[in-house]
Backbone as XML, in Angstrom:
<?xml version="1.0"?>
<chain id="A" units="angstrom">
  <residue number="1" name="MET">
    <atom name="N" x="0.829" y="-0.658" z="20.449"/>
    <atom name="CA" x="2.160" y="-0.693" z="19.801"/>
    <atom name="C" x="2.416" y="0.672" z="19.145"/>
  </residue>
  <residue number="2" name="ALA">
    <atom name="N" x="3.654" y="0.998" z="18.803"/>
    <atom name="CA" x="4.039" y="2.189" z="18.487"/>
    <atom name="C" x="3.738" y="2.351" z="16.927"/>
  </residue>
  <residue number="3" name="ILE">
    <atom name="N" x="3.324" y="3.531" z="16.415"/>
    <atom name="CA" x="2.901" y="3.649" z="15.061"/>
    <atom name="C" x="4.058" y="3.418" z="14.068"/>
  </residue>
  <residue number="4" name="GLU">
    <atom name="N" x="5.326" y="3.734" z="14.554"/>
    <atom name="CA" x="6.507" y="3.516" z="13.812"/>
    <atom name="C" x="6.644" y="1.964" z="13.430"/>
  </residue>
  <residue number="5" name="GLN">
    <atom name="N" x="6.298" y="1.122" z="14.477"/>
    <atom name="CA" x="6.387" y="-0.274" z="14.283"/>
    <atom name="C" x="5.329" y="-0.744" z="13.301"/>
  </residue>
  <residue number="6" name="TYR">
    <atom name="N" x="4.077" y="-0.167" z="13.342"/>
    <atom name="CA" x="3.123" y="-0.482" z="12.412"/>
    <atom name="C" x="3.618" y="-0.030" z="10.897"/>
  </residue>
  <residue number="7" name="ARG">
    <atom name="N" x="4.235" y="1.094" z="10.759"/>
    <atom name="CA" x="4.802" y="1.447" z="9.439"/>
    <atom name="C" x="5.856" y="0.395" z="8.984"/>
  </residue>
  <residue number="8" name="GLN">
    <atom name="N" x="6.666" y="0.051" z="9.809"/>
    <atom name="CA" x="7.635" y="-0.971" z="9.399"/>
    <atom name="C" x="6.964" y="-2.371" z="9.063"/>
  </residue>
  <residue number="9" name="TYR">
    <atom name="N" x="5.939" y="-2.796" z="9.735"/>
    <atom name="CA" x="5.200" y="-3.904" z="9.348"/>
    <atom name="C" x="4.629" y="-3.773" z="8.037"/>
  </residue>
  <residue number="10" name="ILE">
    <atom name="N" x="3.888" y="-2.723" z="7.781"/>
    <atom name="CA" x="3.278" y="-2.393" z="6.496"/>
    <atom name="C" x="4.190" y="-2.486" z="5.407"/>
  </residue>
  <residue number="11" name="ARG">
    <atom name="N" x="5.401" y="-1.666" z="5.445"/>
    <atom name="CA" x="6.345" y="-1.587" z="4.490"/>
    <atom name="C" x="6.846" y="-2.916" z="4.121"/>
  </residue>
  <residue number="12" name="HIS">
    <atom name="N" x="7.214" y="-3.648" z="5.177"/>
    <atom name="CA" x="7.824" y="-5.016" z="5.024"/>
    <atom name="C" x="6.822" y="-5.973" z="4.258"/>
  </residue>
  <residue number="13" name="LEU">
    <atom name="N" x="5.584" y="-6.050" z="4.726"/>
    <atom name="CA" x="4.599" y="-6.892" z="4.012"/>
    <atom name="C" x="4.338" y="-6.463" z="2.680"/>
  </residue>
  <residue number="14" name="LEU">
    <atom name="N" x="4.206" y="-5.265" z="2.320"/>
    <atom name="CA" x="3.965" y="-4.695" z="0.977"/>
    <atom name="C" x="5.174" y="-5.034" z="0.028"/>
  </residue>
  <residue number="15" name="SER">
    <atom name="N" x="6.467" y="-4.756" z="0.576"/>
    <atom name="CA" x="7.625" y="-5.001" z="-0.247"/>
    <atom name="C" x="7.801" y="-6.387" z="-0.474"/>
  </residue>
  <residue number="16" name="GLU">
    <atom name="N" x="7.588" y="-7.151" z="0.483"/>
    <atom name="CA" x="7.677" y="-8.697" z="0.407"/>
    <atom name="C" x="6.764" y="-9.200" z="-0.686"/>
  </residue>
  <residue number="17" name="ARG">
    <atom name="N" x="5.438" y="-8.789" z="-0.682"/>
    <atom name="CA" x="4.557" y="-9.239" z="-1.684"/>
    <atom name="C" x="4.900" y="-8.702" z="-3.066"/>
  </residue>
  <residue number="18" name="ARG">
    <atom name="N" x="5.413" y="-7.365" z="-3.114"/>
    <atom name="CA" x="5.839" y="-6.936" z="-4.434"/>
    <atom name="C" x="6.902" y="-7.816" z="-5.003"/>
  </residue>
  <residue number="19" name="GLU">
    <atom name="N" x="7.989" y="-8.127" z="-4.241"/>
    <atom name="CA" x="8.925" y="-9.059" z="-4.839"/>
    <atom name="C" x="8.525" y="-10.335" z="-5.323"/>
  </residue>
  <residue number="20" name="ARG">
    <atom name="N" x="7.501" y="-10.936" z="-4.523"/>
    <atom name="CA" x="7.031" y="-12.234" z="-4.902"/>
    <atom name="C" x="6.207" y="-12.185" z="-6.267"/>
  </residue>
  <residue number="21" name="ILE">
    <atom name="N" x="5.420" y="-11.107" z="-6.291"/>
    <atom name="CA" x="4.664" y="-10.955" z="-7.481"/>
    <atom name="C" x="5.566" y="-10.637" z="-8.735"/>
  </residue>
  <residue number="22" name="SER">
    <atom name="N" x="6.529" y="-9.793" z="-8.562"/>
    <atom name="CA" x="7.367" y="-9.290" z="-9.601"/>
    <atom name="C" x="8.197" y="-10.553" z="-10.237"/>
  </residue>
  <residue number="23" name="ILE">
    <atom name="N" x="8.632" y="-11.484" z="-9.376"/>
    <atom name="CA" x="9.214" y="-12.730" z="-9.896"/>
    <atom name="C" x="8.353" y="-13.537" z="-10.673"/>
  </residue>
  <residue number="24" name="GLN">
    <atom name="N" x="7.028" y="-13.550" z="-10.448"/>
    <atom name="CA" x="6.015" y="-14.350" z="-11.180"/>
    <atom name="C" x="5.703" y="-13.647" z="-12.577"/>
  </residue>
  <residue number="25" name="ARG">
    <atom name="N" x="5.850" y="-12.306" z="-12.570"/>
    <atom name="CA" x="5.517" y="-11.611" z="-13.858"/>
    <atom name="C" x="6.732" y="-11.459" z="-14.651"/>
  </residue>
  <residue number="26" name="ASN">
    <atom name="N" x="6.536" y="-11.826" z="-15.952"/>
    <atom name="CA" x="7.758" y="-11.761" z="-16.869"/>
    <atom name="C" x="7.311" y="-10.963" z="-18.158"/>
  </residue>
  <residue number="27" name="ALA">
    <atom name="N" x="6.494" y="-9.947" z="-17.928"/>
    <atom name="CA" x="6.012" y="-9.198" z="-19.049"/>
    <atom name="C" x="6.711" y="-7.925" z="-19.162"/>
  </residue>
  <residue number="28" name="GLN">
    <atom name="N" x="6.991" y="-7.379" z="-20.469"/>
    <atom name="CA" x="7.708" y="-6.051" z="-20.538"/>
    <atom name="C" x="6.602" y="-4.999" z="-20.198"/>
  </residue>
  <residue number="29" name="GLU">
    <atom name="N" x="7.055" y="-3.924" z="-19.735"/>
    <atom name="CA" x="6.211" y="-2.714" z="-19.346"/>
    <atom name="C" x="5.111" y="-3.163" z="-18.458"/>
  </residue>
  <residue number="30" name="TYR">
    <atom name="N" x="5.355" y="-4.018" z="-17.476"/>
    <atom name="CA" x="4.422" y="-4.433" z="-16.347"/>
    <atom name="C" x="5.305" y="-4.461" z="-15.205"/>
  </residue>
  <residue number="31" name="GLU">
    <atom name="N" x="4.640" y="-3.775" z="-14.260"/>
    <atom name="CA" x="5.280" y="-3.841" z="-12.918"/>
    <atom name="C" x="4.301" y="-3.757" z="-11.723"/>
  </residue>
  <residue number="32" name="VAL">
    <atom name="N" x="4.805" y="-4.197" z="-10.663"/>
    <atom name="CA" x="4.073" y="-4.010" z="-9.335"/>
    <atom name="C" x="4.796" y="-2.946" z="-8.548"/>
  </residue>
  <residue number="33" name="GLN">
    <atom name="N" x="4.192" y="-2.017" z="-8.013"/>
    <atom name="CA" x="4.699" y="-0.813" z="-7.391"/>
    <atom name="C" x="4.224" y="-0.770" z="-5.910"/>
  </residue>
  <residue number="34" name="THR">
    <atom name="N" x="5.168" y="-0.281" z="-5.083"/>
    <atom name="CA" x="4.663" y="0.046" z="-3.766"/>
    <atom name="C" x="4.739" y="1.579" z="-3.560"/>
  </residue>
  <residue number="35" name="LEU">
    <atom name="N" x="3.812" y="2.159" z="-2.923"/>
    <atom name="CA" x="3.707" y="3.628" z="-2.671"/>
    <atom name="C" x="3.533" y="3.765" z="-1.138"/>
  </residue>
  <residue number="36" name="PHE">
    <atom name="N" x="4.598" y="4.353" z="-0.583"/>
    <atom name="CA" x="4.727" y="4.689" z="0.912"/>
    <atom name="C" x="4.697" y="6.059" z="1.156"/>
  </residue>
  <residue number="37" name="ASP">
    <atom name="N" x="3.600" y="6.621" z="1.687"/>
    <atom name="CA" x="3.521" y="8.094" z="2.034"/>
    <atom name="C" x="3.544" y="7.961" z="3.511"/>
  </residue>
  <residue number="38" name="THR">
    <atom name="N" x="4.704" y="8.232" z="4.052"/>
    <atom name="CA" x="4.958" y="8.042" z="5.561"/>
    <atom name="C" x="4.529" y="9.363" z="6.269"/>
  </residue>
  <residue number="39" name="GLU">
    <atom name="N" x="4.415" y="10.440" z="5.600"/>
    <atom name="CA" x="3.967" y="11.611" z="6.127"/>
    <atom name="C" x="2.356" y="11.676" z="6.413"/>
  </residue>
  <residue number="40" name="GLN">
    <atom name="N" x="1.645" y="11.112" z="5.482"/>
    <atom name="CA" x="0.283" y="11.058" z="5.606"/>
    <atom name="C" x="-0.275" y="9.627" z="6.106"/>
  </residue>
  <residue number="41" name="ASP">
    <atom name="N" x="0.734" y="8.738" z="6.075"/>
    <atom name="CA" x="0.486" y="7.431" z="6.517"/>
    <atom name="C" x="-0.575" y="6.619" z="5.510"/>
  </residue>
  <residue number="42" name="HIS">
    <atom name="N" x="-0.191" y="6.766" z="4.170"/>
    <atom name="CA" x="-1.060" y="5.966" z="3.208"/>
    <atom name="C" x="-0.053" y="5.057" z="2.542"/>
  </residue>
  <residue number="43" name="TYR">
    <atom name="N" x="-0.514" y="3.769" z="2.411"/>
    <atom name="CA" x="0.424" y="2.710" z="1.770"/>
    <atom name="C" x="-0.326" y="1.892" z="0.819"/>
  </residue>
  <residue number="44" name="GLN">
    <atom name="N" x="0.238" y="1.613" z="-0.430"/>
    <atom name="CA" x="-0.512" y="0.909" z="-1.432"/>
    <atom name="C" x="0.528" y="-0.017" z="-2.224"/>
  </residue>
  <residue number="45" name="LEU">
    <atom name="N" x="-0.009" y="-1.083" z="-2.691"/>
    <atom name="CA" x="0.597" y="-2.042" z="-3.479"/>
    <atom name="C" x="-0.293" y="-2.067" z="-4.733"/>
  </residue>
  <residue number="46" name="LEU">
    <atom name="N" x="0.204" y="-1.837" z="-5.968"/>
    <atom name="CA" x="-0.551" y="-1.732" z="-7.148"/>
    <atom name="C" x="0.220" y="-2.320" z="-8.307"/>
  </residue>
  <residue number="47" name="TYR">
    <atom name="N" x="-0.497" y="-2.579" z="-9.464"/>
    <atom name="CA" x="0.096" y="-3.127" z="-10.627"/>
    <atom name="C" x="-0.201" y="-2.143" z="-11.691"/>
  </residue>
  <residue number="48" name="VAL">
    <atom name="N" x="0.792" y="-1.936" z="-12.732"/>
    <atom name="CA" x="0.503" y="-1.139" z="-13.826"/>
    <atom name="C" x="1.334" y="-1.580" z="-14.969"/>
  </residue>
  <residue number="49" name="GLY">
    <atom name="N" x="0.714" y="-1.491" z="-16.192"/>
    <atom name="CA" x="1.478" y="-1.975" z="-17.328"/>
    <atom name="C" x="0.499" y="-2.547" z="-18.438"/>
  </residue>
  <residue number="50" name="TRP">
    <atom name="N" x="1.228" y="-3.307" z="-19.326"/>
    <atom name="CA" x="0.469" y="-3.805" z="-20.502"/>
    <atom name="C" x="0.561" y="-5.342" z="-20.460"/>
  </residue>
  <residue number="51" name="ARG">
    <atom name="N" x="-0.460" y="-6.036" z="-20.596"/>
    <atom name="CA" x="-0.631" y="-7.441" z="-20.865"/>
    <atom name="C" x="-1.044" y="-7.721" z="-22.366"/>
  </residue>
  <residue number="52" name="GLY">
    <atom name="N" x="-0.024" y="-7.867" z="-23.180"/>
    <atom name="CA" x="-0.316" y="-7.972" z="-24.615"/>
    <atom name="C" x="-0.810" y="-6.578" z="-25.001"/>
  </residue>
  <residue number="53" name="ASN">
    <atom name="N" x="-1.954" y="-6.562" z="-25.597"/>
    <atom name="CA" x="-2.517" y="-5.247" z="-25.955"/>
    <atom name="C" x="-3.484" y="-4.469" z="-25.108"/>
  </residue>
  <residue number="54" name="ARG">
    <atom name="N" x="-3.557" y="-4.992" z="-23.891"/>
    <atom name="CA" x="-4.520" y="-4.581" z="-22.934"/>
    <atom name="C" x="-3.800" y="-3.790" z="-21.829"/>
  </residue>
  <residue number="55" name="ARG">
    <atom name="N" x="-4.276" y="-2.661" z="-21.474"/>
    <atom name="CA" x="-3.689" y="-1.836" z="-20.363"/>
    <atom name="C" x="-4.142" y="-2.475" z="-19.080"/>
  </residue>
  <residue number="56" name="ASP">
    <atom name="N" x="-3.258" y="-2.592" z="-18.091"/>
    <atom name="CA" x="-3.728" y="-3.200" z="-16.872"/>
    <atom name="C" x="-3.268" y="-2.302" z="-15.694"/>
  </residue>
  <residue number="57" name="PHE">
    <atom name="N" x="-4.137" y="-1.772" z="-14.769"/>
    <atom name="CA" x="-3.845" y="-1.004" z="-13.793"/>
    <atom name="C" x="-4.817" y="-1.329" z="-12.562"/>
  </residue>
  <residue number="58" name="GLY">
    <atom name="N" x="-4.330" y="-1.348" z="-11.359"/>
    <atom name="CA" x="-5.190" y="-1.625" z="-10.121"/>
    <atom name="C" x="-4.495" y="-1.736" z="-8.872"/>
  </residue>
  <residue number="59" name="CYS">
    <atom name="N" x="-5.284" y="-1.459" z="-7.815"/>
    <atom name="CA" x="-4.781" y="-1.580" z="-6.506"/>
    <atom name="C" x="-4.981" y="-2.975" z="-5.915"/>
  </residue>
  <residue number="60" name="ILE">
    <atom name="N" x="-3.920" y="-3.422" z="-5.381"/>
    <atom name="CA" x="-3.910" y="-4.764" z="-4.719"/>
    <atom name="C" x="-4.162" y="-4.619" z="-3.281"/>
  </residue>
  <residue number="61" name="LEU">
    <atom name="N" x="-3.490" y="-3.677" z="-2.673"/>
    <atom name="CA" x="-3.679" y="-3.436" z="-1.161"/>
    <atom name="C" x="-3.612" y="-1.859" z="-1.029"/>
  </residue>
  <residue number="62" name="HIS">
    <atom name="N" x="-4.514" y="-1.449" z="0.001"/>
    <atom name="CA" x="-4.298" y="-0.038" z="0.337"/>
    <atom name="C" x="-4.621" y="-0.051" z="1.878"/>
  </residue>
  <residue number="63" name="LEU">
    <atom name="N" x="-3.602" y="0.561" z="2.595"/>
    <atom name="CA" x="-3.663" y="0.679" z="4.007"/>
    <atom name="C" x="-3.475" y="2.005" z="4.489"/>
  </residue>
  <residue number="64" name="ASP">
    <atom name="N" x="-3.994" y="2.521" z="5.578"/>
    <atom name="CA" x="-3.749" y="3.843" z="6.133"/>
    <atom name="C" x="-3.551" y="3.539" z="7.569"/>
  </residue>
  <residue number="65" name="ILE">
    <atom name="N" x="-2.764" y="4.446" z="8.182"/>
    <atom name="CA" x="-2.669" y="4.515" z="9.712"/>
    <atom name="C" x="-3.334" y="5.790" z="10.150"/>
  </residue>
  <residue number="66" name="LYS">
    <atom name="N" x="-4.505" y="5.605" z="10.865"/>
    <atom name="CA" x="-5.303" y="6.699" z="11.469"/>
    <atom name="C" x="-5.574" y="6.494" z="12.952"/>
  </residue>
  <residue number="67" name="GLY">
    <atom name="N" x="-5.421" y="7.391" z="13.701"/>
    <atom name="CA" x="-5.751" y="7.324" z="15.108"/>
    <atom name="C" x="-4.977" y="6.226" z="15.848"/>
  </residue>
  <residue number="68" name="GLY">
    <atom name="N" x="-3.768" y="5.931" z="15.367"/>
    <atom name="CA" x="-3.023" y="4.809" z="15.953"/>
    <atom name="C" x="-3.437" y="3.435" z="15.543"/>
  </residue>
  <residue number="69" name="LYS">
    <atom name="N" x="-4.289" y="3.302" z="14.621"/>
    <atom name="CA" x="-4.915" y="2.007" z="14.166"/>
    <atom name="C" x="-4.509" y="1.837" z="12.677"/>
  </residue>
  <residue number="70" name="ILE">
    <atom name="N" x="-4.464" y="0.638" z="12.251"/>
    <atom name="CA" x="-4.173" y="0.328" z="10.815"/>
    <atom name="C" x="-5.482" y="0.164" z="10.138"/>
  </residue>
  <residue number="71" name="TRP">
    <atom name="N" x="-5.822" y="0.907" z="9.204"/>
    <atom name="CA" x="-7.069" y="0.828" z="8.396"/>
    <atom name="C" x="-6.901" y="0.222" z="7.144"/>
  </residue>
  <residue number="72" name="ILE">
    <atom name="N" x="-7.402" y="-1.037" z="6.857"/>
    <atom name="CA" x="-7.339" y="-1.684" z="5.558"/>
    <atom name="C" x="-8.457" y="-1.160" z="4.638"/>
  </residue>
  <residue number="73" name="GLN">
    <atom name="N" x="-8.090" y="-0.285" z="3.759"/>
    <atom name="CA" x="-9.016" y="0.213" z="2.821"/>
    <atom name="C" x="-9.442" y="-0.721" z="1.756"/>
  </residue>
  <residue number="74" name="HIS">
    <atom name="N" x="-8.541" y="-1.416" z="1.282"/>
    <atom name="CA" x="-8.672" y="-2.504" z="0.240"/>
    <atom name="C" x="-7.774" y="-3.612" z="0.407"/>
  </residue>
  <residue number="75" name="ASP">
    <atom name="N" x="-8.261" y="-4.903" z="0.230"/>
    <atom name="CA" x="-7.385" y="-6.044" z="0.293"/>
    <atom name="C" x="-7.892" y="-6.928" z="-0.906"/>
  </residue>
  <residue number="76" name="GLY">
    <atom name="N" x="-6.981" y="-6.939" z="-1.900"/>
    <atom name="CA" x="-7.408" y="-7.868" z="-3.065"/>
    <atom name="C" x="-6.502" y="-9.094" z="-2.986"/>
  </residue>
  <residue number="77" name="THR">
    <atom name="N" x="-6.147" y="-9.647" z="-1.882"/>
    <atom name="CA" x="-5.290" y="-10.788" z="-1.677"/>
    <atom name="C" x="-6.076" y="-12.062" z="-1.167"/>
  </residue>
  <residue number="78" name="GLU">
    <atom name="N" x="-5.661" y="-13.112" z="-1.365"/>
    <atom name="CA" x="-6.370" y="-14.353" z="-0.853"/>
    <atom name="C" x="-6.033" y="-14.579" z="0.681"/>
  </residue>
  <residue number="79" name="VAL">
    <atom name="N" x="-4.819" y="-14.437" z="1.100"/>
    <atom name="CA" x="-4.353" y="-14.632" z="2.446"/>
    <atom name="C" x="-5.027" y="-13.707" z="3.465"/>
  </residue>
  <residue number="80" name="GLY">
    <atom name="N" x="-5.023" y="-12.364" z="3.055"/>
    <atom name="CA" x="-5.612" y="-11.291" z="3.878"/>
    <atom name="C" x="-4.489" y="-10.767" z="4.652"/>
  </residue>
  <residue number="81" name="ILE">
    <atom name="N" x="-4.114" y="-9.441" z="4.465"/>
    <atom name="CA" x="-3.061" y="-8.809" z="5.157"/>
    <atom name="C" x="-3.497" y="-8.648" z="6.727"/>
  </residue>
  <residue number="82" name="ALA">
    <atom name="N" x="-4.722" y="-8.590" z="7.080"/>
    <atom name="CA" x="-5.053" y="-8.426" z="8.506"/>
    <atom name="C" x="-4.461" y="-9.620" z="9.312"/>
  </residue>
  <residue number="83" name="ASN">
    <atom name="N" x="-4.668" y="-10.874" z="8.662"/>
    <atom name="CA" x="-4.158" y="-11.969" z="9.266"/>
    <atom name="C" x="-2.674" y="-11.933" z="9.412"/>
  </residue>
  <residue number="84" name="GLN">
    <atom name="N" x="-1.861" y="-11.489" z="8.470"/>
    <atom name="CA" x="-0.441" y="-11.309" z="8.483"/>
    <atom name="C" x="-0.007" y="-10.376" z="9.631"/>
  </residue>
  <residue number="85" name="LEU">
    <atom name="N" x="-0.771" y="-9.152" z="9.687"/>
    <atom name="CA" x="-0.482" y="-8.240" z="10.725"/>
    <atom name="C" x="-0.596" y="-8.922" z="12.242"/>
  </residue>
  <residue number="86" name="VAL">
    <atom name="N" x="-1.743" y="-9.720" z="12.319"/>
    <atom name="CA" x="-1.960" y="-10.286" z="13.560"/>
    <atom name="C" x="-0.801" y="-11.228" z="13.945"/>
  </residue>
  <residue number="87" name="GLU">
    <atom name="N" x="-0.244" y="-12.032" z="12.965"/>
    <atom name="CA" x="0.862" y="-12.897" z="13.047"/>
    <atom name="C" x="2.067" y="-12.215" z="13.503"/>
  </residue>
  <residue number="88" name="LEU">
    <atom name="N" x="2.104" y="-10.890" z="13.141"/>
    <atom name="CA" x="3.331" y="-10.129" z="13.534"/>
    <atom name="C" x="3.195" y="-9.523" z="14.930"/>
  </residue>
  <residue number="89" name="GLY">
    <atom name="N" x="2.005" y="-9.683" z="15.464"/>
    <atom name="CA" x="1.801" y="-9.141" z="16.866"/>
    <atom name="C" x="0.794" y="-8.017" z="16.897"/>
  </residue>
  <residue number="90" name="VAL">
    <atom name="N" x="0.248" y="-7.452" z="15.870"/>
    <atom name="CA" x="-0.648" y="-6.369" z="15.935"/>
    <atom name="C" x="-1.854" y="-6.851" z="16.568"/>
  </residue>
  <residue number="91" name="PRO">
    <atom name="N" x="-2.354" y="-6.129" z="17.584"/>
    <atom name="CA" x="-3.653" y="-6.616" z="18.222"/>
    <atom name="C" x="-4.885" y="-6.367" z="17.269"/>
  </residue>
  <residue number="92" name="LYS">
    <atom name="N" x="-5.773" y="-7.347" z="17.252"/>
    <atom name="CA" x="-6.875" y="-7.119" z="16.373"/>
    <atom name="C" x="-7.756" y="-5.924" z="16.524"/>
  </residue>
  <residue number="93" name="GLU">
    <atom name="N" x="-7.810" y="-5.289" z="17.619"/>
    <atom name="CA" x="-8.469" y="-4.101" z="17.861"/>
    <atom name="C" x="-7.824" y="-2.933" z="17.273"/>
  </residue>
  <residue number="94" name="ASP">
    <atom name="N" x="-6.462" y="-3.089" z="16.832"/>
    <atom name="CA" x="-5.695" y="-1.946" z="16.242"/>
    <atom name="C" x="-5.845" y="-2.160" z="14.777"/>
  </residue>
  <residue number="95" name="ILE">
    <atom name="N" x="-6.612" y="-3.066" z="14.295"/>
    <atom name="CA" x="-6.800" y="-3.236" z="12.743"/>
    <atom name="C" x="-8.252" y="-2.996" z="12.503"/>
  </residue>
  <residue number="96" name="VAL">
    <atom name="N" x="-8.602" y="-2.020" z="11.514"/>
    <atom name="CA" x="-9.976" y="-1.744" z="11.031"/>
    <atom name="C" x="-10.027" y="-2.275" z="9.623"/>
  </residue>
  <residue number="97" name="LEU">
    <atom name="N" x="-11.098" y="-3.085" z="9.463"/>
    <atom name="CA" x="-11.420" y="-3.594" z="8.126"/>
    <atom name="C" x="-12.362" y="-2.532" z="7.488"/>
  </residue>
  <residue number="98" name="ALA">
    <atom name="N" x="-11.719" y="-1.349" z="6.970"/>
    <atom name="CA" x="-12.502" y="-0.283" z="6.576"/>
    <atom name="C" x="-13.310" y="-0.656" z="5.161"/>
  </residue>
  <residue number="99" name="PHE">
    <atom name="N" x="-12.993" y="-1.724" z="4.519"/>
    <atom name="CA" x="-13.848" y="-2.144" z="3.339"/>
    <atom name="C" x="-15.168" y="-2.618" z="3.811"/>
  </residue>
  <residue number="100" name="HIS">
    <atom name="N" x="-15.362" y="-2.955" z="5.063"/>
    <atom name="CA" x="-16.631" y="-3.318" z="5.511"/>
    <atom name="C" x="-17.426" y="-1.973" z="6.046"/>
  </residue>
  <residue number="101" name="GLU">
    <atom name="N" x="-18.739" y="-1.928" z="5.831"/>
    <atom name="CA" x="-19.525" y="-0.758" z="6.244"/>
    <atom name="C" x="-19.372" y="-0.712" z="7.634"/>
  </residue>
  <residue number="102" name="PRO">
    <atom name="N" x="-19.302" y="0.585" z="8.203"/>
    <atom name="CA" x="-19.074" y="0.926" z="9.641"/>
    <atom name="C" x="-20.062" y="0.148" z="10.459"/>
  </residue>
  <residue number="103" name="ASP">
    <atom name="N" x="-21.273" y="-0.002" z="10.124"/>
    <atom name="CA" x="-22.280" y="-0.741" z="11.065"/>
    <atom name="C" x="-21.994" y="-2.241" z="11.070"/>
  </residue>
  <residue number="104" name="VAL">
    <atom name="N" x="-21.290" y="-2.785" z="10.112"/>
    <atom name="CA" x="-20.892" y="-4.245" z="10.140"/>
    <atom name="C" x="-19.600" y="-4.425" z="10.889"/>
  </residue>
  <residue number="105" name="ARG">
    <atom name="N" x="-18.785" y="-3.599" z="11.074"/>
    <atom name="CA" x="-17.406" y="-3.786" z="11.640"/>
    <atom name="C" x="-17.560" y="-4.380" z="12.970"/>
  </residue>
  <residue number="106" name="GLN">
    <atom name="N" x="-18.634" y="-4.115" z="13.767"/>
    <atom name="CA" x="-18.662" y="-4.579" z="15.099"/>
    <atom name="C" x="-18.810" y="-6.111" z="15.168"/>
  </residue>
  <residue number="107" name="PHE">
    <atom name="N" x="-19.205" y="-6.695" z="14.077"/>
    <atom name="CA" x="-19.317" y="-8.110" z="13.998"/>
    <atom name="C" x="-18.156" y="-8.862" z="13.536"/>
  </residue>
  <residue number="108" name="THR">
    <atom name="N" x="-17.089" y="-8.205" z="13.272"/>
    <atom name="CA" x="-15.765" y="-8.842" z="12.917"/>
    <atom name="C" x="-15.074" y="-8.978" z="14.232"/>
  </residue>
  <residue number="109" name="ASP">
    <atom name="N" x="-13.923" y="-9.691" z="14.123"/>
    <atom name="CA" x="-12.982" y="-9.816" z="15.268"/>
    <atom name="C" x="-12.057" y="-8.648" z="15.385"/>
  </residue>
  <residue number="110" name="PHE">
    <atom name="N" x="-12.213" y="-7.633" z="14.520"/>
    <atom name="CA" x="-11.211" y="-6.532" z="14.424"/>
    <atom name="C" x="-11.844" y="-5.293" z="14.971"/>
  </residue>
  <residue number="111" name="GLY">
    <atom name="N" x="-11.028" y="-4.136" z="14.977"/>
    <atom name="CA" x="-11.494" y="-2.864" z="15.554"/>
    <atom name="C" x="-12.526" y="-2.345" z="14.626"/>
  </residue>
  <residue number="112" name="THR">
    <atom name="N" x="-13.279" y="-1.324" z="15.251"/>
    <atom name="CA" x="-14.405" y="-0.668" z="14.610"/>
    <atom name="C" x="-14.004" y="0.647" z="13.938"/>
  </residue>
  <residue number="113" name="GLY">
    <atom name="N" x="-12.956" y="1.300" z="14.425"/>
    <atom name="CA" x="-12.647" y="2.596" z="14.051"/>
    <atom name="C" x="-13.621" y="3.660" z="14.587"/>
  </residue>
  <residue number="114" name="GLU">
    <atom name="N" x="-14.482" y="3.407" z="15.378"/>
    <atom name="CA" x="-15.402" y="4.399" z="15.944"/>
    <atom name="C" x="-14.779" y="5.588" z="16.589"/>
  </residue>
  <residue number="115" name="ALA">
    <atom name="N" x="-13.773" y="5.416" z="17.405"/>
    <atom name="CA" x="-13.033" y="6.547" z="18.052"/>
    <atom name="C" x="-12.632" y="7.604" z="17.073"/>
  </residue>
  <residue number="116" name="ILE">
    <atom name="N" x="-11.966" y="6.979" z="15.997"/>
    <atom name="CA" x="-11.412" y="8.080" z="15.008"/>
    <atom name="C" x="-12.575" y="8.798" z="14.225"/>
  </residue>
  <residue number="117" name="CYS">
    <atom name="N" x="-13.553" y="8.088" z="13.894"/>
    <atom name="CA" x="-14.717" y="8.662" z="13.257"/>
    <atom name="C" x="-15.414" y="9.724" z="14.039"/>
  </residue>
  <residue number="118" name="GLU">
    <atom name="N" x="-15.459" y="9.525" z="15.378"/>
    <atom name="CA" x="-16.044" y="10.580" z="16.294"/>
    <atom name="C" x="-15.072" y="11.793" z="16.445"/>
  </residue>
  <residue number="119" name="GLN">
    <atom name="N" x="-13.810" y="11.625" z="16.239"/>
    <atom name="CA" x="-12.868" y="12.743" z="16.393"/>
    <atom name="C" x="-12.826" y="13.531" z="15.045"/>
  </residue>
  <residue number="120" name="SER">
    <atom name="N" x="-13.154" y="13.013" z="13.915"/>
    <atom name="CA" x="-13.048" y="13.691" z="12.582"/>
    <atom name="C" x="-13.986" y="14.835" z="12.493"/>
  </residue>
  <residue number="121" name="PRO">
    <atom name="N" x="-13.543" y="16.009" z="12.074"/>
    <atom name="CA" x="-14.276" y="17.197" z="12.040"/>
    <atom name="C" x="-15.221" y="16.981" z="10.799"/>
  </residue>
  <residue number="122" name="SER">
    <atom name="N" x="-16.531" y="17.500" z="10.963"/>
    <atom name="CA" x="-17.337" y="17.297" z="9.868"/>
    <atom name="C" x="-17.211" y="18.421" z="8.786"/>
  </residue>
  <residue number="123" name="VAL">
    <atom name="N" x="-17.493" y="18.055" z="7.558"/>
    <atom name="CA" x="-17.245" y="18.974" z="6.443"/>
    <atom name="C" x="-18.574" y="19.690" z="6.243"/>
  </residue>
  <residue number="124" name="SER">
    <atom name="N" x="-18.584" y="20.934" z="6.176"/>
    <atom name="CA" x="-19.771" y="21.683" z="5.917"/>
    <atom name="C" x="-19.879" y="22.075" z="4.443"/>
  </residue>
  <residue number="125" name="ALA">
    <atom name="N" x="-21.154" y="22.070" z="3.894"/>
    <atom name="CA" x="-21.344" y="22.286" z="2.596"/>
    <atom name="C" x="-21.151" y="23.868" z="2.305"/>
  </residue>
  <residue number="126" name="MET">
    <atom name="N" x="-20.571" y="24.142" z="1.148"/>
    <atom name="CA" x="-20.286" y="25.557" z="0.910"/>
    <atom name="C" x="-21.495" y="26.144" z="0.064"/>
  </residue>
</chain>
């Protein structure tokens, strides 16, 4: 599938979830935000604000597109965004569950991300 199609799917799913969560929240100074960095292909859904006298901030979803695959860095949802992406037609081998250790990914039904890891330049110590 084309990377632009993956971008559209991710933006759609995160925006849809933001709208759903925002309707449920009725607190002042509390919002659910989407961050779309289409140049570097980083996408996040997060919450920020106040619940009473407590500051609340955290990431709900974080996805990247690397090497033509969707890397799910964090998924704090019950449904699982990987399943939603598959329902939209994304092949499982194009989805990497990056929150699993690299050695464990081979035992999932999804991509391993090995090819992109092999291509990444190593960082030398200064």
